[in-house]
HTML snippet that shows the backbone in 3Dmol.js (N, CA, C, O; Angstrom):
<script src="https://3Dmol.org/build/3Dmol-min.js"></script>
<div id="view" style="width:600px;height:400px;position:relative"></div>
<script>
const pdb = `
ATOM      1  N   MET A   1       1.500  -7.790 -33.151  1.00  0.00           N
ATOM      2  CA  MET A   1       1.042  -8.501 -32.199  1.00  0.00           C
ATOM      3  C   MET A   1       0.411  -7.720 -30.836  1.00  0.00           C
ATOM      4  O   MET A   1       1.237  -7.281 -30.036  1.00  0.00           O
ATOM      5  N   PRO A   2      -0.893  -7.551 -30.576  1.00  0.00           N
ATOM      6  CA  PRO A   2      -1.554  -6.493 -29.557  1.00  0.00           C
ATOM      7  C   PRO A   2      -1.050  -7.095 -28.402  1.00  0.00           C
ATOM      8  O   PRO A   2      -0.816  -8.304 -28.414  1.00  0.00           O
ATOM      9  N   ALA A   3      -0.843  -6.387 -27.360  1.00  0.00           N
ATOM     10  CA  ALA A   3      -0.599  -6.481 -25.801  1.00  0.00           C
ATOM     11  C   ALA A   3      -1.984  -6.924 -25.277  1.00  0.00           C
ATOM     12  O   ALA A   3      -3.089  -6.389 -25.359  1.00  0.00           O
ATOM     13  N   HIS A   4      -1.577  -8.038 -24.732  1.00  0.00           N
ATOM     14  CA  HIS A   4      -2.535  -8.969 -23.641  1.00  0.00           C
ATOM     15  C   HIS A   4      -3.202  -8.092 -22.590  1.00  0.00           C
ATOM     16  O   HIS A   4      -2.501  -7.153 -22.210  1.00  0.00           O
ATOM     17  N   ASP A   5      -4.504  -8.209 -21.998  1.00  0.00           N
ATOM     18  CA  ASP A   5      -4.985  -7.508 -21.094  1.00  0.00           C
ATOM     19  C   ASP A   5      -5.137  -8.536 -19.858  1.00  0.00           C
ATOM     20  O   ASP A   5      -6.114  -9.173 -19.466  1.00  0.00           O
ATOM     21  N   PHE A   6      -3.582  -8.450 -19.310  1.00  0.00           N
ATOM     22  CA  PHE A   6      -4.157  -9.520 -18.390  1.00  0.00           C
ATOM     23  C   PHE A   6      -3.943  -7.969 -17.131  1.00  0.00           C
ATOM     24  O   PHE A   6      -3.676  -6.781 -17.311  1.00  0.00           O
ATOM     25  N   PRO A   7      -4.308  -9.039 -15.574  1.00  0.00           N
ATOM     26  CA  PRO A   7      -5.119  -7.750 -14.718  1.00  0.00           C
ATOM     27  C   PRO A   7      -3.477  -7.685 -13.969  1.00  0.00           C
ATOM     28  O   PRO A   7      -2.547  -8.489 -13.908  1.00  0.00           O
ATOM     29  N   LEU A   8      -3.741  -6.039 -13.374  1.00  0.00           N
ATOM     30  CA  LEU A   8      -2.858  -5.566 -12.980  1.00  0.00           C
ATOM     31  C   LEU A   8      -1.781  -5.979 -12.293  1.00  0.00           C
ATOM     32  O   LEU A   8      -0.666  -5.628 -12.679  1.00  0.00           O
ATOM     33  N   PRO A   9      -1.945  -6.871 -11.055  1.00  0.00           N
ATOM     34  CA  PRO A   9      -0.627  -7.861 -10.393  1.00  0.00           C
ATOM     35  C   PRO A   9       0.210  -8.620 -11.257  1.00  0.00           C
ATOM     36  O   PRO A   9       1.437  -8.578 -11.168  1.00  0.00           O
ATOM     37  N   VAL A  10      -0.635  -9.577 -12.409  1.00  0.00           N
ATOM     38  CA  VAL A  10       0.399  -9.821 -13.675  1.00  0.00           C
ATOM     39  C   VAL A  10       0.943  -9.214 -14.222  1.00  0.00           C
ATOM     40  O   VAL A  10       1.909  -9.662 -14.840  1.00  0.00           O
ATOM     41  N   VAL A  11       0.597  -7.861 -14.278  1.00  0.00           N
ATOM     42  CA  VAL A  11       1.158  -6.492 -15.350  1.00  0.00           C
ATOM     43  C   VAL A  11       2.649  -6.678 -14.546  1.00  0.00           C
ATOM     44  O   VAL A  11       3.713  -7.089 -15.008  1.00  0.00           O
ATOM     45  N   LEU A  12       2.258  -6.131 -12.911  1.00  0.00           N
ATOM     46  CA  LEU A  12       3.562  -5.862 -12.266  1.00  0.00           C
ATOM     47  C   LEU A  12       4.555  -6.840 -12.247  1.00  0.00           C
ATOM     48  O   LEU A  12       5.776  -6.688 -12.258  1.00  0.00           O
ATOM     49  N   LEU A  13       3.665  -8.209 -12.208  1.00  0.00           N
ATOM     50  CA  LEU A  13       5.023  -8.963 -11.980  1.00  0.00           C
ATOM     51  C   LEU A  13       5.806  -9.326 -12.985  1.00  0.00           C
ATOM     52  O   LEU A  13       6.973  -9.617 -12.721  1.00  0.00           O
ATOM     53  N   ILE A  14       5.281  -9.396 -14.508  1.00  0.00           N
ATOM     54  CA  ILE A  14       5.651  -9.186 -15.581  1.00  0.00           C
ATOM     55  C   ILE A  14       6.849  -8.433 -15.515  1.00  0.00           C
ATOM     56  O   ILE A  14       7.963  -8.940 -15.381  1.00  0.00           O
ATOM     57  N   VAL A  15       6.621  -7.242 -15.607  1.00  0.00           N
ATOM     58  CA  VAL A  15       7.223  -5.951 -15.379  1.00  0.00           C
ATOM     59  C   VAL A  15       8.816  -5.958 -14.421  1.00  0.00           C
ATOM     60  O   VAL A  15       9.926  -5.592 -14.808  1.00  0.00           O
ATOM     61  N   PHE A  16       8.450  -6.454 -13.225  1.00  0.00           N
ATOM     62  CA  PHE A  16       9.091  -6.402 -12.101  1.00  0.00           C
ATOM     63  C   PHE A  16      10.229  -7.560 -12.550  1.00  0.00           C
ATOM     64  O   PHE A  16      11.404  -7.300 -12.807  1.00  0.00           O
ATOM     65  N   GLY A  17       9.624  -8.875 -12.584  1.00  0.00           N
ATOM     66  CA  GLY A  17      10.596 -10.104 -12.851  1.00  0.00           C
ATOM     67  C   GLY A  17      11.175  -9.719 -13.945  1.00  0.00           C
ATOM     68  O   GLY A  17      12.358  -9.509 -13.680  1.00  0.00           O
ATOM     69  N   ALA A  18      10.917  -9.485 -15.211  1.00  0.00           N
ATOM     70  CA  ALA A  18      11.824  -9.217 -16.438  1.00  0.00           C
ATOM     71  C   ALA A  18      12.845  -8.150 -15.828  1.00  0.00           C
ATOM     72  O   ALA A  18      14.009  -8.410 -16.134  1.00  0.00           O
ATOM     73  N   ALA A  19      12.677  -6.969 -15.009  1.00  0.00           N
ATOM     74  CA  ALA A  19      13.599  -6.218 -15.120  1.00  0.00           C
ATOM     75  C   ALA A  19      14.785  -6.672 -13.681  1.00  0.00           C
ATOM     76  O   ALA A  19      15.934  -6.372 -13.355  1.00  0.00           O
ATOM     77  N   LYS A  20      13.827  -7.427 -13.223  1.00  0.00           N
ATOM     78  CA  LYS A  20      15.181  -8.118 -12.289  1.00  0.00           C
ATOM     79  C   LYS A  20      15.960  -8.906 -13.020  1.00  0.00           C
ATOM     80  O   LYS A  20      17.188  -8.900 -12.939  1.00  0.00           O
ATOM     81  N   LEU A  21      15.278  -9.651 -13.798  1.00  0.00           N
ATOM     82  CA  LEU A  21      16.277 -10.681 -14.664  1.00  0.00           C
ATOM     83  C   LEU A  21      17.298 -10.293 -14.985  1.00  0.00           C
ATOM     84  O   LEU A  21      18.404 -10.616 -14.554  1.00  0.00           O
ATOM     85  N   MET A  22      16.783  -8.901 -16.489  1.00  0.00           N
ATOM     86  CA  MET A  22      17.973  -8.412 -17.477  1.00  0.00           C
ATOM     87  C   MET A  22      18.875  -7.440 -16.336  1.00  0.00           C
ATOM     88  O   MET A  22      19.805  -6.734 -16.727  1.00  0.00           O
ATOM     89  N   GLY A  23      18.470  -7.510 -14.904  1.00  0.00           N
ATOM     90  CA  GLY A  23      19.268  -6.642 -14.610  1.00  0.00           C
ATOM     91  C   GLY A  23      20.182  -7.360 -13.781  1.00  0.00           C
ATOM     92  O   GLY A  23      21.229  -6.805 -13.447  1.00  0.00           O
ATOM     93  N   GLU A  24      19.875  -8.749 -13.333  1.00  0.00           N
ATOM     94  CA  GLU A  24      21.026  -9.473 -12.830  1.00  0.00           C
ATOM     95  C   GLU A  24      22.093  -9.962 -13.993  1.00  0.00           C
ATOM     96  O   GLU A  24      23.301 -10.174 -13.883  1.00  0.00           O
ATOM     97  N   ILE A  25      21.055 -10.090 -15.379  1.00  0.00           N
ATOM     98  CA  ILE A  25      22.386 -10.601 -16.592  1.00  0.00           C
ATOM     99  C   ILE A  25      23.213  -9.460 -16.904  1.00  0.00           C
ATOM    100  O   ILE A  25      24.241  -9.456 -17.582  1.00  0.00           O
ATOM    101  N   PHE A  26      22.630  -8.473 -16.318  1.00  0.00           N
ATOM    102  CA  PHE A  26      23.983  -7.114 -17.082  1.00  0.00           C
ATOM    103  C   PHE A  26      24.949  -7.235 -15.577  1.00  0.00           C
ATOM    104  O   PHE A  26      26.141  -6.933 -15.637  1.00  0.00           O
ATOM    105  N   VAL A  27      24.497  -7.574 -14.600  1.00  0.00           N
ATOM    106  CA  VAL A  27      25.639  -7.588 -13.565  1.00  0.00           C
ATOM    107  C   VAL A  27      26.703  -8.200 -14.089  1.00  0.00           C
ATOM    108  O   VAL A  27      27.753  -7.610 -14.343  1.00  0.00           O
ATOM    109  N   LYS A  28      26.481  -9.539 -14.303  1.00  0.00           N
ATOM    110  CA  LYS A  28      27.019 -10.812 -14.670  1.00  0.00           C
ATOM    111  C   LYS A  28      28.018 -10.486 -15.524  1.00  0.00           C
ATOM    112  O   LYS A  28      29.163 -10.920 -15.399  1.00  0.00           O
ATOM    113  N   LEU A  29      27.480  -9.368 -16.835  1.00  0.00           N
ATOM    114  CA  LEU A  29      28.053  -9.324 -17.644  1.00  0.00           C
ATOM    115  C   LEU A  29      29.124  -7.758 -17.396  1.00  0.00           C
ATOM    116  O   LEU A  29      29.563  -7.003 -18.264  1.00  0.00           O
ATOM    117  N   ARG A  30      29.281  -7.694 -15.936  1.00  0.00           N
ATOM    118  CA  ARG A  30      29.666  -6.459 -15.682  1.00  0.00           C
ATOM    119  C   ARG A  30      29.263  -4.924 -16.373  1.00  0.00           C
ATOM    120  O   ARG A  30      30.058  -4.026 -16.649  1.00  0.00           O
ATOM    121  N   GLN A  31      27.702  -4.923 -16.569  1.00  0.00           N
ATOM    122  CA  GLN A  31      27.273  -4.066 -17.255  1.00  0.00           C
ATOM    123  C   GLN A  31      26.342  -3.634 -15.898  1.00  0.00           C
ATOM    124  O   GLN A  31      25.981  -4.306 -14.932  1.00  0.00           O
ATOM    125  N   PRO A  32      26.061  -1.866 -16.347  1.00  0.00           N
ATOM    126  CA  PRO A  32      25.072  -1.270 -15.115  1.00  0.00           C
ATOM    127  C   PRO A  32      23.427  -2.080 -15.125  1.00  0.00           C
ATOM    128  O   PRO A  32      22.802  -2.144 -16.183  1.00  0.00           O
ATOM    129  N   ALA A  33      22.986  -2.531 -14.118  1.00  0.00           N
ATOM    130  CA  ALA A  33      21.781  -3.445 -13.669  1.00  0.00           C
ATOM    131  C   ALA A  33      21.115  -1.991 -14.570  1.00  0.00           C
ATOM    132  O   ALA A  33      20.804  -2.175 -15.747  1.00  0.00           O
ATOM    133  N   LEU A  34      21.005  -1.164 -14.209  1.00  0.00           N
ATOM    134  CA  LEU A  34      20.111  -0.029 -15.017  1.00  0.00           C
ATOM    135  C   LEU A  34      19.541  -0.017 -16.850  1.00  0.00           C
ATOM    136  O   LEU A  34      18.548   0.438 -17.417  1.00  0.00           O
ATOM    137  N   VAL A  35      20.699  -0.726 -17.280  1.00  0.00           N
ATOM    138  CA  VAL A  35      20.670  -0.953 -19.056  1.00  0.00           C
ATOM    139  C   VAL A  35      19.831  -1.944 -19.044  1.00  0.00           C
ATOM    140  O   VAL A  35      18.916  -2.049 -19.861  1.00  0.00           O
ATOM    141  N   GLY A  36      20.096  -2.874 -17.991  1.00  0.00           N
ATOM    142  CA  GLY A  36      19.738  -4.619 -18.332  1.00  0.00           C
ATOM    143  C   GLY A  36      17.912  -4.295 -17.923  1.00  0.00           C
ATOM    144  O   GLY A  36      17.074  -4.856 -18.628  1.00  0.00           O
ATOM    145  N   GLU A  37      17.562  -3.600 -17.049  1.00  0.00           N
ATOM    146  CA  GLU A  37      15.967  -2.898 -17.064  1.00  0.00           C
ATOM    147  C   GLU A  37      15.490  -1.986 -17.855  1.00  0.00           C
ATOM    148  O   GLU A  37      14.272  -1.897 -18.007  1.00  0.00           O
ATOM    149  N   ILE A  38      16.100  -1.398 -18.307  1.00  0.00           N
ATOM    150  CA  ILE A  38      15.324  -0.683 -19.245  1.00  0.00           C
ATOM    151  C   ILE A  38      15.202  -1.591 -20.904  1.00  0.00           C
ATOM    152  O   ILE A  38      14.307  -1.509 -21.745  1.00  0.00           O
ATOM    153  N   LEU A  39      16.338  -2.339 -20.916  1.00  0.00           N
ATOM    154  CA  LEU A  39      16.121  -3.137 -22.149  1.00  0.00           C
ATOM    155  C   LEU A  39      15.294  -4.296 -21.986  1.00  0.00           C
ATOM    156  O   LEU A  39      14.831  -4.969 -22.907  1.00  0.00           O
ATOM    157  N   ALA A  40      15.134  -4.490 -20.745  1.00  0.00           N
ATOM    158  CA  ALA A  40      13.638  -5.084 -20.549  1.00  0.00           C
ATOM    159  C   ALA A  40      12.475  -4.443 -20.896  1.00  0.00           C
ATOM    160  O   ALA A  40      11.780  -4.902 -21.801  1.00  0.00           O
ATOM    161  N   GLY A  41      12.255  -3.735 -20.476  1.00  0.00           N
ATOM    162  CA  GLY A  41      10.887  -3.142 -20.735  1.00  0.00           C
ATOM    163  C   GLY A  41      10.954  -2.600 -22.397  1.00  0.00           C
ATOM    164  O   GLY A  41       9.892  -2.394 -22.984  1.00  0.00           O
ATOM    165  N   VAL A  42      12.174  -2.405 -23.043  1.00  0.00           N
ATOM    166  CA  VAL A  42      11.852  -2.280 -24.346  1.00  0.00           C
ATOM    167  C   VAL A  42      11.404  -3.713 -25.365  1.00  0.00           C
ATOM    168  O   VAL A  42      11.002  -3.816 -26.524  1.00  0.00           O
ATOM    169  N   ILE A  43      11.691  -4.644 -24.336  1.00  0.00           N
ATOM    170  CA  ILE A  43      11.648  -5.816 -25.098  1.00  0.00           C
ATOM    171  C   ILE A  43      10.215  -6.429 -24.426  1.00  0.00           C
ATOM    172  O   ILE A  43       9.585  -7.200 -25.151  1.00  0.00           O
ATOM    173  N   ILE A  44       9.960  -6.291 -23.801  1.00  0.00           N
ATOM    174  CA  ILE A  44       8.435  -7.009 -22.918  1.00  0.00           C
ATOM    175  C   ILE A  44       7.328  -5.965 -23.631  1.00  0.00           C
ATOM    176  O   ILE A  44       6.242  -6.487 -23.882  1.00  0.00           O
ATOM    177  N   GLY A  45       7.499  -4.398 -24.023  1.00  0.00           N
ATOM    178  CA  GLY A  45       6.767  -3.402 -24.306  1.00  0.00           C
ATOM    179  C   GLY A  45       5.827  -3.851 -25.542  1.00  0.00           C
ATOM    180  O   GLY A  45       5.397  -4.963 -25.847  1.00  0.00           O
ATOM    181  N   PRO A  46       5.679  -2.691 -26.092  1.00  0.00           N
ATOM    182  CA  PRO A  46       4.917  -2.900 -27.235  1.00  0.00           C
ATOM    183  C   PRO A  46       5.849  -2.360 -28.520  1.00  0.00           C
ATOM    184  O   PRO A  46       5.221  -2.129 -29.553  1.00  0.00           O
ATOM    185  N   SER A  47       7.185  -2.158 -28.536  1.00  0.00           N
ATOM    186  CA  SER A  47       8.276  -1.847 -29.058  1.00  0.00           C
ATOM    187  C   SER A  47       8.604  -3.235 -29.929  1.00  0.00           C
ATOM    188  O   SER A  47       8.527  -3.296 -31.156  1.00  0.00           O
ATOM    189  N   LEU A  48       8.938  -4.205 -29.157  1.00  0.00           N
ATOM    190  CA  LEU A  48       9.112  -5.815 -29.319  1.00  0.00           C
ATOM    191  C   LEU A  48       8.241  -6.764 -29.539  1.00  0.00           C
ATOM    192  O   LEU A  48       7.792  -7.126 -30.627  1.00  0.00           O
ATOM    193  N   LEU A  49       7.987  -7.194 -28.413  1.00  0.00           N
ATOM    194  CA  LEU A  49       7.134  -8.815 -27.846  1.00  0.00           C
ATOM    195  C   LEU A  49       6.047  -8.091 -27.472  1.00  0.00           C
ATOM    196  O   LEU A  49       5.224  -8.951 -27.158  1.00  0.00           O
ATOM    197  N   GLY A  50       5.470  -6.839 -27.293  1.00  0.00           N
ATOM    198  CA  GLY A  50       4.432  -6.486 -26.944  1.00  0.00           C
ATOM    199  C   GLY A  50       3.540  -7.405 -26.273  1.00  0.00           C
ATOM    200  O   GLY A  50       2.550  -7.927 -26.786  1.00  0.00           O
ATOM    201  N   TRP A  51       4.016  -7.588 -24.926  1.00  0.00           N
ATOM    202  CA  TRP A  51       3.274  -8.069 -23.987  1.00  0.00           C
ATOM    203  C   TRP A  51       2.565  -7.172 -23.027  1.00  0.00           C
ATOM    204  O   TRP A  51       1.457  -7.547 -22.644  1.00  0.00           O
ATOM    205  N   ILE A  52       2.891  -6.403 -22.724  1.00  0.00           N
ATOM    206  CA  ILE A  52       2.429  -4.850 -22.112  1.00  0.00           C
ATOM    207  C   ILE A  52       2.506  -3.594 -22.404  1.00  0.00           C
ATOM    208  O   ILE A  52       3.459  -2.814 -22.379  1.00  0.00           O
ATOM    209  N   ALA A  53       1.042  -3.424 -22.779  1.00  0.00           N
ATOM    210  CA  ALA A  53       0.678  -1.987 -23.179  1.00  0.00           C
ATOM    211  C   ALA A  53       0.638  -1.114 -22.265  1.00  0.00           C
ATOM    212  O   ALA A  53       0.283  -1.436 -21.131  1.00  0.00           O
ATOM    213  N   PRO A  54       1.014   0.242 -22.595  1.00  0.00           N
ATOM    214  CA  PRO A  54       0.898   1.311 -21.435  1.00  0.00           C
ATOM    215  C   PRO A  54      -0.144   1.572 -21.495  1.00  0.00           C
ATOM    216  O   PRO A  54      -0.781   1.461 -22.542  1.00  0.00           O
ATOM    217  N   ASN A  55      -0.862   2.189 -19.902  1.00  0.00           N
ATOM    218  CA  ASN A  55      -2.010   2.208 -19.621  1.00  0.00           C
ATOM    219  C   ASN A  55      -1.929   3.497 -18.450  1.00  0.00           C
ATOM    220  O   ASN A  55      -0.847   3.859 -17.988  1.00  0.00           O
ATOM    221  N   THR A  56      -3.044   4.026 -18.112  1.00  0.00           N
ATOM    222  CA  THR A  56      -2.780   5.150 -17.282  1.00  0.00           C
ATOM    223  C   THR A  56      -2.436   4.744 -15.687  1.00  0.00           C
ATOM    224  O   THR A  56      -1.976   5.607 -14.940  1.00  0.00           O
ATOM    225  N   THR A  57      -2.708   3.275 -15.179  1.00  0.00           N
ATOM    226  CA  THR A  57      -2.046   2.487 -14.115  1.00  0.00           C
ATOM    227  C   THR A  57      -0.708   2.647 -14.222  1.00  0.00           C
ATOM    228  O   THR A  57      -0.224   3.182 -13.224  1.00  0.00           O
ATOM    229  N   LEU A  58      -0.061   2.418 -14.937  1.00  0.00           N
ATOM    230  CA  LEU A  58       1.230   2.239 -15.668  1.00  0.00           C
ATOM    231  C   LEU A  58       2.038   3.593 -15.609  1.00  0.00           C
ATOM    232  O   LEU A  58       3.070   3.908 -15.016  1.00  0.00           O
ATOM    233  N   THR A  59       1.360   4.131 -16.272  1.00  0.00           N
ATOM    234  CA  THR A  59       2.123   4.973 -16.756  1.00  0.00           C
ATOM    235  C   THR A  59       2.281   6.042 -15.341  1.00  0.00           C
ATOM    236  O   THR A  59       3.203   6.836 -15.154  1.00  0.00           O
ATOM    237  N   ALA A  60       0.918   5.757 -14.303  1.00  0.00           N
ATOM    238  CA  ALA A  60       1.371   6.705 -12.873  1.00  0.00           C
ATOM    239  C   ALA A  60       2.585   6.318 -12.644  1.00  0.00           C
ATOM    240  O   ALA A  60       3.557   7.069 -12.570  1.00  0.00           O
ATOM    241  N   LEU A  61       2.593   4.702 -12.474  1.00  0.00           N
ATOM    242  CA  LEU A  61       3.881   4.163 -11.634  1.00  0.00           C
ATOM    243  C   LEU A  61       5.131   4.232 -12.174  1.00  0.00           C
ATOM    244  O   LEU A  61       6.121   4.221 -11.443  1.00  0.00           O
ATOM    245  N   SER A  62       5.234   4.320 -13.689  1.00  0.00           N
ATOM    246  CA  SER A  62       6.228   4.412 -14.217  1.00  0.00           C
ATOM    247  C   SER A  62       6.499   5.970 -13.641  1.00  0.00           C
ATOM    248  O   SER A  62       7.296   6.077 -12.709  1.00  0.00           O
ATOM    249  N   ASP A  63       5.901   7.091 -14.136  1.00  0.00           N
ATOM    250  CA  ASP A  63       6.560   8.311 -13.414  1.00  0.00           C
ATOM    251  C   ASP A  63       7.062   8.417 -11.893  1.00  0.00           C
ATOM    252  O   ASP A  63       7.800   9.298 -11.451  1.00  0.00           O
ATOM    253  N   LEU A  64       6.461   7.244 -11.118  1.00  0.00           N
ATOM    254  CA  LEU A  64       6.813   7.245  -9.802  1.00  0.00           C
ATOM    255  C   LEU A  64       8.152   7.150  -9.551  1.00  0.00           C
ATOM    256  O   LEU A  64       8.874   7.767  -8.768  1.00  0.00           O
ATOM    257  N   GLY A  65       8.432   6.031 -10.563  1.00  0.00           N
ATOM    258  CA  GLY A  65       9.587   5.560 -10.387  1.00  0.00           C
ATOM    259  C   GLY A  65      10.418   5.963 -10.991  1.00  0.00           C
ATOM    260  O   GLY A  65      11.426   5.295 -10.762  1.00  0.00           O
ATOM    261  N   VAL A  66      10.677   7.072 -11.998  1.00  0.00           N
ATOM    262  CA  VAL A  66      11.444   8.174 -12.558  1.00  0.00           C
ATOM    263  C   VAL A  66      11.617   9.003 -11.582  1.00  0.00           C
ATOM    264  O   VAL A  66      12.715   9.552 -11.671  1.00  0.00           O
ATOM    265  N   MET A  67      10.775   9.458 -10.347  1.00  0.00           N
ATOM    266  CA  MET A  67      11.240   9.862  -9.934  1.00  0.00           C
ATOM    267  C   MET A  67      12.219   9.783  -8.632  1.00  0.00           C
ATOM    268  O   MET A  67      13.035  10.528  -8.089  1.00  0.00           O
ATOM    269  N   PHE A  68      11.732   8.572  -8.442  1.00  0.00           N
ATOM    270  CA  PHE A  68      12.458   8.278  -7.550  1.00  0.00           C
ATOM    271  C   PHE A  68      14.059   7.566  -7.770  1.00  0.00           C
ATOM    272  O   PHE A  68      14.921   7.500  -6.893  1.00  0.00           O
ATOM    273  N   LEU A  69      14.191   7.008  -9.348  1.00  0.00           N
ATOM    274  CA  LEU A  69      15.215   7.197  -9.924  1.00  0.00           C
ATOM    275  C   LEU A  69      16.005   8.145  -9.706  1.00  0.00           C
ATOM    276  O   LEU A  69      17.137   8.036  -9.235  1.00  0.00           O
ATOM    277  N   LEU A  70      15.377   9.289 -10.083  1.00  0.00           N
ATOM    278  CA  LEU A  70      16.225  10.543 -10.132  1.00  0.00           C
ATOM    279  C   LEU A  70      16.821  11.142  -8.534  1.00  0.00           C
ATOM    280  O   LEU A  70      17.884  11.720  -8.306  1.00  0.00           O
ATOM    281  N   LEU A  71      15.840  10.810  -7.680  1.00  0.00           N
ATOM    282  CA  LEU A  71      16.418  11.050  -6.300  1.00  0.00           C
ATOM    283  C   LEU A  71      17.475  10.180  -5.905  1.00  0.00           C
ATOM    284  O   LEU A  71      18.481  10.766  -5.505  1.00  0.00           O
ATOM    285  N   LYS A  72      17.503   9.232  -5.910  1.00  0.00           N
ATOM    286  CA  LYS A  72      18.333   8.064  -5.892  1.00  0.00           C
ATOM    287  C   LYS A  72      20.205   8.129  -5.330  1.00  0.00           C
ATOM    288  O   LYS A  72      20.994   7.504  -4.622  1.00  0.00           O
ATOM    289  N   PRO A  73      20.135   9.501  -6.340  1.00  0.00           N
ATOM    290  CA  PRO A  73      21.447   9.535  -6.647  1.00  0.00           C
ATOM    291  C   PRO A  73      21.798  10.541  -5.910  1.00  0.00           C
ATOM    292  O   PRO A  73      23.018  10.643  -5.777  1.00  0.00           O
ATOM    293  N   GLY A  74      21.133  11.362  -5.355  1.00  0.00           N
ATOM    294  CA  GLY A  74      21.178  12.464  -4.113  1.00  0.00           C
ATOM    295  C   GLY A  74      21.543  12.271  -2.611  1.00  0.00           C
ATOM    296  O   GLY A  74      22.221  12.924  -1.817  1.00  0.00           O
ATOM    297  N   PHE A  75      20.730  10.958  -2.525  1.00  0.00           N
ATOM    298  CA  PHE A  75      20.724  10.296  -1.086  1.00  0.00           C
ATOM    299  C   PHE A  75      22.026   9.578  -0.680  1.00  0.00           C
ATOM    300  O   PHE A  75      22.209   9.207   0.480  1.00  0.00           O
ATOM    301  N   ARG A  76      23.170   9.341  -1.933  1.00  0.00           N
ATOM    302  CA  ARG A  76      24.066   8.628  -1.208  1.00  0.00           C
ATOM    303  C   ARG A  76      24.753   8.966  -0.618  1.00  0.00           C
ATOM    304  O   ARG A  76      25.496   8.185  -0.024  1.00  0.00           O
TER     305      ARG A  76
END
`;
const viewer = $3Dmol.createViewer("view");
viewer.addModel(pdb, "pdb");
viewer.setStyle({}, {cartoon: {color: "spectrum"}});
viewer.zoomTo();
viewer.render();
</script>
């Protein structure tokens, strides 16, 4: 199933919404929210459902997110 060609705001809404939803579900299951967020990316990405395909904009935003994720534990 090929990835859909959604506009960027819709893609960001899908990505952030799925990550937040799965994160909350995993917190309720007493698991780290990060595991649910990563699983949401695997589910909506080209591995399973194929709703979102990587492009240059998403790659740049994901790299920025990884940098913030790595810095977060250092500032606690």
